[in-house]
C-alpha positions in Angstrom: -0.3 -0.2 0.1 2.9 2.2 0.9 4.7 1.5 -2.2 1.5 2.2 -4.2 0.7 5.9 -2.8 4.3 7.2 -2.8 4.1 6.2 -6.5 1.1 7.7 -7.5 2.2 11.1 -5.0 5.4 11.0 -6.9 3.5 10.5 -10.3 1.4 13.3 -9.8 4.4 15.4 -8.4 6.1 14.5 -11.8 3.2 16.1 -13.8 3.0 19.4 -12.6 6.7 19.4 -13.0 6.8 18.5 -16.8 5.0 21.5 -17.7 7.4 24.1 -16.7 10.0 23.8 -20.1 13.3 22.8 -18.5 13.2 25.8 -15.9 14.9 24.0 -13.2 13.7 26.3 -10.3 10.2 26.9 -11.7 9.9 22.9 -11.9 11.1 22.7 -8.2 8.3 25.4 -7.0 5.8 23.3 -9.2 6.7 20.5 -7.3 6.5 22.2 -4.0 3.0 23.3 -5.0 2.2 20.0 -5.8 3.3 18.3 -2.9 1.7 21.0 -0.7 -1.7 20.2 -2.3 -1.1 16.9 -2.0 -0.1 16.5 1.3 -3.3 19.2 2.4 -5.3 15.3 1.7 -5.2 14.2 5.9 -5.2 10.5 5.2 -2.0 11.2 2.7 -0.3 13.2 5.0 -0.8 10.8 7.9 0.4 8.1 5.7 3.4 10.4 4.2 4.2 12.1 6.6 3.4 11.0 10.0 2.7 7.3 10.2 4.2 5.8 7.5 8.0 5.8 8.6 7.3 4.8 12.3 5.2 2.1 10.9 7.6 0.3 8.0 10.8 1.5 9.9 13.1 4.4 8.8 15.5 2.2 6.6 12.2 0.4 4.7 10.6 3.9 4.3 14.0 5.0 2.6 13.7 2.2 -0.1 10.4 3.3 -0.8 11.4 6.7 -1.3 14.5 6.3 -3.3 12.3 4.4 -5.5 10.0 7.7 -5.5 10.2 10.9 -4.5 13.6 11.2 -3.2 14.6 9.1 -6.5 13.2 12.3 -8.6 14.3 14.9 -6.3 18.1 13.3 -6.9 17.7 12.6 -10.9 16.4 15.8 -11.3 19.3 17.8 -9.4 21.9 14.8 -11.5 20.3 15.9 -14.6 20.7 19.8 -13.9 24.2 19.2 -12.4 25.3 17.3 -15.3 23.9 20.1 -17.6 25.7 22.6 -16.2 22.8 24.6 -14.4 23.1 23.8 -10.9 26.4 24.5 -8.5 28.4 20.9 -7.5 27.0 19.6 -4.4 26.8 16.2 -3.4 23.6 15.1 -4.9 22.5 12.2 -2.5 22.9 14.6 0.6 20.7 17.7 -1.0 18.3 15.2 -2.2 17.7 14.4 1.5 17.7 18.0 2.5 15.4 19.2 0.2 12.5 16.5 0.6 13.0 17.3 4.3 12.7 20.7 3.5 9.4 19.6 1.4 7.9 17.7 4.4 8.2 20.2 7.1 7.1 22.5 4.8 3.9 20.7 4.3 3.7 20.3 8.0 3.9 23.9 8.7 1.3 24.5 6.4 -1.3 21.6 7.7 -0.5 23.7 11.2 -0.4 26.8 10.8 -3.1 29.5 11.8 -3.4 30.8 8.3 -2.5 28.2 5.6 -2.7 30.5 2.2 -0.1 32.9 3.5 2.0 29.8 5.2 1.5 28.3 1.7 2.9 31.6 0.0 5.9 31.9 2.3 7.1 28.1 1.9 7.2 28.2 -1.8 8.8 31.7 -1.5 11.6 30.0 0.5 11.8 27.2 -1.9 12.2 29.2 -4.4 15.0 31.1 -3.2 16.3 28.1 -2.0 16.6 26.5 -5.5 18.1 30.1 -7.1 20.8 29.6 -4.9 21.8 26.5 -6.3 21.8 28.2 -9.4 25.4 28.0 -11.5 26.3 31.9 -11.9 28.3 32.7 -15.0 31.6 34.1 -14.3 31.6 38.1 -14.2 
């Protein structure tokens, strides 16, 4: 069940990313926005963010995530780095950090007194973080 849900969530996020014309930052922001929308469903957030890791264990949880959302993030980072769009950083570590940020963003929005403002704020922060990863041309 968890494998199927993770695969479904990842597919929905990929669909949002694919409409961005190859713009790394826009794709990342759209992915986060899709993630926030998906996680707004209480059953999904309960399984994906709260209960899943404790029920099946962290090691198994990471295996599932590596085949799905974590793997998606890492492959996008590798592709963008190899394409010269991003500064060179360890892709696996960065993928874990970005996934953790997305998970925390979803919980932050869900628990906020003003979810609309919280969502706007986390999207703005995500955009800034992703822009900071872009390779800048030498002056």
